[in-house]
C-alpha positions as CSV (number, residue, x, y, z in Angstrom):
1,M,86.1,85.8,123.7
2,D,83.8,87.2,126.3
3,T,81.5,89.6,124.5
4,S,79.7,90.8,127.6
5,R,83.0,91.9,129.2
6,R,84.5,92.8,125.8
7,E,87.6,90.7,126.7
8,L,89.7,88.5,124.5
9,R,91.9,85.8,126.2
10,R,94.5,83.4,125.1
11,G,94.3,80.7,127.7
12,Q,94.2,82.6,131.0
13,Q,96.0,85.6,129.6
14,L,94.1,88.7,128.7
15,V,94.9,89.9,125.1
16,A,94.7,93.7,124.7
17,V,92.9,94.8,121.5
18,E,91.5,98.1,120.4
19,P,87.7,98.4,120.5
20,Q,87.2,98.2,116.7
21,V,89.5,95.2,116.5
22,F,87.4,93.5,119.1
23,D,84.2,94.5,117.2
24,L,85.7,93.1,114.0
25,L,86.7,89.8,115.5
26,Q,83.3,89.4,117.1
27,Y,81.6,90.2,113.7
28,L,83.8,87.7,111.9
29,I,83.1,85.0,114.4
30,Q,79.3,85.7,114.3
31,S,79.5,85.6,110.5
32,R,81.7,82.5,110.2
33,E,79.1,80.6,108.2
34,R,79.4,83.0,105.2
35,V,81.9,85.0,103.3
36,V,82.1,88.6,104.6
37,N,82.9,91.2,102.0
38,R,84.6,94.6,102.5
39,D,81.3,96.5,102.2
40,D,79.7,94.4,104.9
41,M,82.6,95.0,107.3
42,L,82.7,98.7,106.6
43,A,78.9,98.9,107.3
44,A,79.0,96.8,110.4
45,I,82.2,98.0,112.1
46,W,82.9,101.5,110.7
47,Q,79.4,102.6,110.0
48,G,80.2,102.8,106.3
49,R,83.4,105.0,106.8
50,D,86.6,103.7,105.2
51,P,89.1,103.0,108.0
52,L,92.0,104.0,105.6
53,M,90.6,107.4,104.6
54,F,93.3,109.0,106.7
55,M,95.9,107.8,104.2
56,M,94.0,109.5,101.4
57,H,93.6,112.7,103.4
58,T,97.4,112.6,104.2
59,S,98.2,112.1,100.5
60,L,95.9,114.9,99.3
61,A,97.2,117.3,101.9
62,F,100.8,116.5,100.8
63,A,99.8,117.0,97.2
64,H,98.3,120.4,98.0
65,F,101.4,121.2,100.1
66,V,103.8,120.4,97.1
67,A,101.5,122.5,94.8
68,G,101.7,125.4,97.2
69,S,98.0,125.3,98.0
70,H,98.6,125.6,101.8
71,D,95.2,126.8,102.7
72,L,93.7,123.6,101.1
73,A,96.5,121.4,102.5
74,W,96.4,122.0,106.3
75,P,92.6,121.2,106.8
76,L,93.1,117.8,105.1
77,A,96.2,117.1,107.2
78,E,94.4,118.0,110.3
79,K,91.6,115.7,109.4
80,A,94.0,112.8,108.8
81,C,95.6,113.4,112.2
82,H,92.1,113.4,113.8
83,E,91.2,110.1,112.0
84,Q,94.5,108.4,113.0
85,P,96.2,110.3,115.8
86,H,99.3,108.1,115.9
87,Y,100.1,108.1,112.2
88,V,103.4,110.0,112.2
89,A,103.4,110.6,108.5
90,A,100.2,112.5,108.8
91,I,101.5,114.4,111.7
92,R,104.7,115.4,109.8
93,V,102.5,116.5,106.9
94,A,100.2,118.5,109.2
95,A,103.2,120.2,110.7
96,A,104.6,121.2,107.3
97,C,101.2,122.3,105.9
98,N,100.5,124.4,109.0
99,A,103.9,126.0,108.9
100,A,103.6,126.8,105.2
101,A,100.2,128.3,105.8
102,G,101.6,130.6,108.6
103,R,99.9,128.6,111.4
104,R,103.1,128.4,113.5
105,A,101.5,127.4,116.8
106,E,99.6,124.5,115.2
107,A,102.7,123.5,113.3
108,R,104.8,123.4,116.4
109,R,102.1,121.4,118.2
110,H,102.3,118.8,115.5
111,V,106.1,118.7,115.6
112,E,105.9,118.1,119.4
113,R,103.5,115.3,118.9
114,A,105.6,113.7,116.1
115,L,108.7,113.8,118.4
116,R,106.7,112.1,121.2
117,L,105.9,109.3,118.7
118,D,109.3,109.3,116.9
119,P,111.9,110.9,119.3
120,N,114.7,110.5,116.8
121,L,113.0,112.5,114.0
122,R,115.2,115.3,112.8
123,I,115.7,117.3,109.6
124,S,119.0,115.5,109.1
125,N,117.3,112.1,109.0
126,L,114.0,113.1,107.3
127,K,115.2,111.5,104.0
128,D,115.4,108.1,105.7
129,R,111.7,108.4,106.6
130,V,110.4,109.8,103.2
131,S,113.0,108.2,100.8
132,T,110.7,108.3,97.8
133,L,110.5,112.1,97.6
134,R,112.2,114.0,94.8
135,P,115.1,116.1,96.1
136,D,113.2,119.4,95.5
137,V,110.1,118.2,97.3
138,L,112.2,116.8,100.2
139,A,113.9,120.3,100.5
140,K,110.5,122.0,100.5
141,F,109.2,119.6,103.1
142,G,112.3,119.9,105.2
143,A,112.2,123.7,105.1
144,A,108.5,123.7,106.3
145,L,109.3,121.3,109.1
146,R,112.3,123.4,110.1
147,K,109.9,126.4,110.2
148,A,107.6,124.3,112.4
149,G,110.4,123.7,114.8
150,L,111.7,120.2,113.9
151,P,115.3,120.0,115.3
152,E,118.2,119.7,112.9
């Protein structure tokens, strides 16, 4: 590990890691003489922010979506997408929430992004990706994604 160049190598081969992964590895190596707890890592690497907050925001957005509180749902979904831009579940929820709130352009933008990350995503195979949803909730979710422009 070369901290001045921010490079990690295995032998002569460069290993690609995201910046926060590099920071975490560096922190753990520097702290190898002691047990590092979760709070220490959050403070040192994520400035006290929880790196999994995007999951909570996605879940809350979906709960608001199911309850019909679309104006509360879409900002949370957008926040989750901002926190973790490649998390397809959050992008699907953002598309559905925006469509349900009448924000068609934003909904369509999220569908396009979801399809770039998951090119085979369709209304017809949505159940395979969200298999734990009740049939009525799956139907509501599918209808909103259809409205957002997700292909059949």
